[in-house]
N, C-alpha and C positions, 0 to 999 in steps of 0.2 A: 067791090068797094065803091061807095058813092063818091061823087065829086067833092062834096063837102069834107068827107073824111080824108081824101087825098090832099086837099088844100090844108087841112089841119096839120097833117104830117109834114107837108112841104114847109109850112110856117115853123113848125117845131124844129125841124132839121136846120132851117136857115138860122133860127134863133140860137141853137146849139153851136153852130159853126161860127156865128158872129161872136158869141161869148168866148169861145176858145181862142179866136184870133185876137180879141181884145186883151185877154189874159197873157197871151204870148207877147204882144206888143208892150204891155206893162212890164213884163219880166225883162225884155230887152232894154226898155228905157231905164229901169231900176239898175240893171247891171252896168249900163254904160255911164250913168250919172254918178253912181256911188263909188267913191274912192275913199275908203276908210283906213285909218291907221289905228291899230290896236296895241295898247301898252301891254296887255296881258295875252299870252299865247293861247290861253283857254278861250278867251273871247273870240280870238281870230278863228280857232278851231270850230267853235259853235257857229260862227257866221259862215264859214266854208261848208260846214255840214248842212246848214239851212239852204245855202245856195245850191248845193248838189241835190238836195231833196226837191227843190223847186224845179231844177232842170230835168230831173227824172219825171216829175209830173207833166212838164211841158212835152217831153218826149212821148209819153203815153197819149197825150192829147193830140200830138202830131199824127200818131197812128190812127186815132179816132177820126181825125179830119178825113183821112182816106175812106174810112167806112161811111162817113156821112155823105161824102161826095158820091160814093157808089150807090148809096140809097137814093140820092137825088136822081142819079142816072136811071135807076130802076123805076122811079116815079115817071120820068120822062118817057121811058120805054113801055110803060104800062105793066111792068112786072112786079111792082112794089106790093108787098103783102102776100106774096105767094112763096111757099116753101120751096127752096131749090132742091131739096132731097126727095120729097114725096109729091110735090105739086099741089098740095092742099092749101087753102087760105090760112094765113097766120092770124090768130085772134087779135082783135082790136086792143084788148087789154095788154097783151104781150107787146104789141107794137107801141103802145103808149109808154110802157116801161123801158123798151129798148127799140126805138124806131129804126135803127140800122140793121136789125136782125135779118137773117136770111133763112132761118129755120123755125118751123112751128115748135110748139112746146114738146110734142111727142118725139120729134126727130132730135131736138136738142138734148132731151133727157137720155135718149138712146146713145147719142154721141158722148155724153158725159159718162154713162155707164161703161161704154167701150174704152174710154180713156182710163177709167179707174182699173179696169181689168188689165190693160196693157201697162199701167203704171206711168202714164204720161203726166 
């Protein structure tokens, strides 16, 4: 992979990380500032449901942060864009779609097929 491609993905991953961290901080700010009293129990239930949904999203993003950081480490180590399963290069289009991936499309397809057979 060329240096310009590596820099493109480094910038992309940094941007993703920054976006996730900003959303997380906004959620924290919103939850610490908001003290609402609801006259109707249905309104309170809706607000609690929305809050729980937001927290689930942030938890998924927390897990994504780890994957982004691992991808940044692979960039630093010169291992970015190489499939951990077969050792082949991961296609640029796949990396653009999911820059933190560690599997080429063929190995990922095989992994998904295996999961379907096992019922995972």
